[in-house]
Every structure is written in structure tokens, then in C-alpha cells.
C-alpha positions, 0 to 999 in steps of 0.5 A, a space after each residue: 873343547 865345547 860349543 860352549 867355550 868355544 863361543 865364549 873364547 871367540 866373544 871375549 878374544 873380538 873385545 865383545 860382552 854379551 850384552 854386544 853381542 845380543 844388540 847383533 844378534 837379537 837373541 836375548 842375552 840370557 841366552 847368550 850366557 846359557 850356550 856358553 856356559 851349557 847350561 840347556 833347561 834354560 834354553 827354548 825348546 831344541 829348534 829355537 835353541 839350535 837356530 840361537 846357537 847357528 846364529 851367534 857362531 856366525 855374529 863370531 865368524 865362526 864355522 857353525 857347523 861343528 859346534 851344532 854337532 857337538 850340541 846335537 851330542 848334548 841335547 839329541 832330537 826326542 825320539 817320538 813316542 807311539 803305541 803299540 801298533 793294533 794288529 791287522 784285523 785279517 778277512 777271510 776274502 769271499 768265494 772267488 766269482 767266475 766271468 761269463 765265458 763271453 766278457 773273457 773272449 771278449 779280454 782276449 781280443 783286445 789283448 790280441 788287438 792292443 798286441 799287434 798294434 805295437 809291433 806295428 808300431 814298434 816297426 815303423 818308429 823303431 829307429 828314431 826311437 832309438 836315435 832320439 834316444 841317442 841324444 836326450 843324454 844332459 851335459 856334464 856341467 861345467 866346474 865352476 872357477 876361482 878368480 881374485 878379486 881386487 877393491 881399492 877404494 878411495 878414500 880408505 877404510 869404505 866396507 866392500 860388499 859382493 853380492 851383498 857379502 862382506 868381505 871387509 873394509 877396504 884395501 882388497 887384496 886379491 879376493 877368492 871368489 866363484 867366477 860368475 857374469 855378474 854380480 853385485 859389488 857395493 862400497 859403503 863409507 860413512 859422510 860418502 855416495 854408495 857405489 852400487 854396481 854390477 860388474 862382471 866377474 868371469 876373469 879377475 878383475 883389479 878395480 878402484 873406486 872413488 866415492 864422492 861426498 853425498 850428492 855426488 855420484 861414485 865412480 868405478 874405474 877398471 885398473 886394468 883398462 886405465 893402464 897405458 898401451 905399450 908404445 908402438 914398434 922403433 923403426 929398423 934403422 933404430 934395431 940395434 938401440 932397442 936391443 941395448 934395453 934390456 942391458 940398461 935396465 935388466 939392472 931393475 927387472 924384479 922389484 925391490 920388495 914393498 916397504 909396511 906390514 902384509 897379512 896372509 890367512 891360511 884360515 878365517 881369523 877374525 881381526 880387527 887392526 888400529 893405526 897410530 891413533 887408535 882409529 879402526 882400519 879394518 876389521 873382520 873374518 877373512 876367508 882362507 887365503 885372503 892378503 892385505 897389506 898395511 903401513 907400518 905402524 899399526 896394532 893387530 889383534 886376532 881370535 886364531 894367532 895360528 892362521 895369520 902370517 905377518 912379513 914386515 917389509 919383506 921380510 918372510 911371514 911368521 904366525 902370530 901365534 897357536 891355532 885359537 889363540 888370540 894375540 895383540 901384537 904393534 909393526 
């Protein structure tokens, strides 16, 4: 599939017109059509056309690298023409002049004195120099860890950003992120006071955000810290009763499957989820490994059906379709 066909398929799968994309990317509509149709002569010079292709692909949630490689194959970088290299004129070296004997003797004395000084310095500083060199080796860089970030927002449907990266509409469940000591969490919803706060993502986090009405500061809390502490150990006299407790609750150790619709992504795929009234509850391009849950009665439209697996009421998940297929289904 050519880069133009891939762009058109992704745009139509998202239900967008060329003018919609032009407003989002600030690229002229005739240039976008020329990219989709492969009319390279209608595009500006190569540097700008390649930049437009990269921006267009990212707006549609596509990986731009394969499309840029196809573009480079169709429109390779022109080789600058150069004229013949003029021959280098060779000039006959002048006759070698002999140096005065006194100058030669002086140079020889300088070389001998420099060599003697070097030997003396090596003898006096040899051992410290070796130890200093041994300690100057750089330490190996630590590998980057991946943590899981969960963000649930009240009211739901708010957009969640981490260091200006759009994670999608809340709730965000177990989103994979690079571990780091500080990251900026931003949560926004129309009509509500936005939340912007620095959080620690050096470990997996389960965060709760309450967006207040305009003028009232919104609140961020950690679900792990809000959980009640375990009860203190019972006195020794009540040990038999405590030991008998697992027999009564053993059957409930495995919680039943949660009702609803669970969506798991094996690869990036643009997705729009609407409820029974047609209201959009989620729209975005989640990364591989993302898991989202919704109540039943939703409609899912996706641009890469093979990467989206749906499970209803705990049943085994099934892919929505083939790779690159645009599918709309109601659950």
C-alpha cells in the first residue's frame, strides 16, 4: 500500500474530510489531496512536502516512518550536479636550503633536554597517573524501566496528558510509561477547573482526580494511600477464631468477572467510543498494551480492527477484524 493510500484509508476510517484535516494541521487542502493521490508535481519543494507528510501521518495516529520511506523511494533526494574538478597544478619544489650548523646543534640540545625532563616526570608521577586513569572509566547507563499509570477522573470523559502527551479520555487504565522522578500530569474537561500537577512516576501509580467547577481548585489523590490499613493482630486467646476465618471466605478468594466491556490493544489503533445517546466517551490512538473498560451499550469504531480485542462480561476477548480494517460494532 502506498503512503497516499494509507493516508486516505486512515482519514476515512476516522470519518474526517480533507478540510477537517487541513484545519487541524494548518496544511492547504490541495497539498493533502496531492499527498493522497501521489501527485508529486502538485507539491512544493521536497523538504516541505516531506514535512507535510510527517505531520499528516501523526495527526491520523499513523507511524510516519514507513510512509516517509515510501515517499523517499518515489521522490529520492536529488544529487547535486558538480562540474569537473580542475586539475591540481603541481609546482616544482624549490631547492632545499641547508640550515646553519649552529642552528642544528641548538635543536639537538633542545630535543635531548626535553627527553630527559620527560623521563624524570614519568618516574616521579608514574604510579598516581595509573590509578587516576583506572578511576576515570564512566559507569554504565541504567536501563529505562516501564511503569503502569492509572488515572480515574470524576466526572468521567476528561482528557489526560502526561508531559504534554495525550493519553486519551479518562479513565486511563494501566498505561505504560517510562519511569521518572517527576512528570507533569494535566487533566482538562470543559466547564471544570483544570488540574496541572507534578507527580512521581518512578513506580506504578493509581491516581484519582476530582475536577471541581470553575474557580474551585481540583483535587488529586493516590488510591493506594487512601486504602485502609490492615487490622491489628488479635490477642492470643482469640487465635482459633482468627484461624477459622479463611475457611468461611475461601470460596470468595477469586472475585467474579466484572460486568461490562473490556478493550485491549495489541497495537496502536485510532478508536472512537460513543454511548447510547451518541455522546463520545473516548477518542484517541492508544499504544500497545493499553486496557480500557466501558459499560455495556457502547458503540466502538476503530481503524485497525486486528489490534483491538473486546471482551464482554469477562468472556474471552476477540479481535474486531482484520489488520487495517475499519469496523463499527455495538456491545
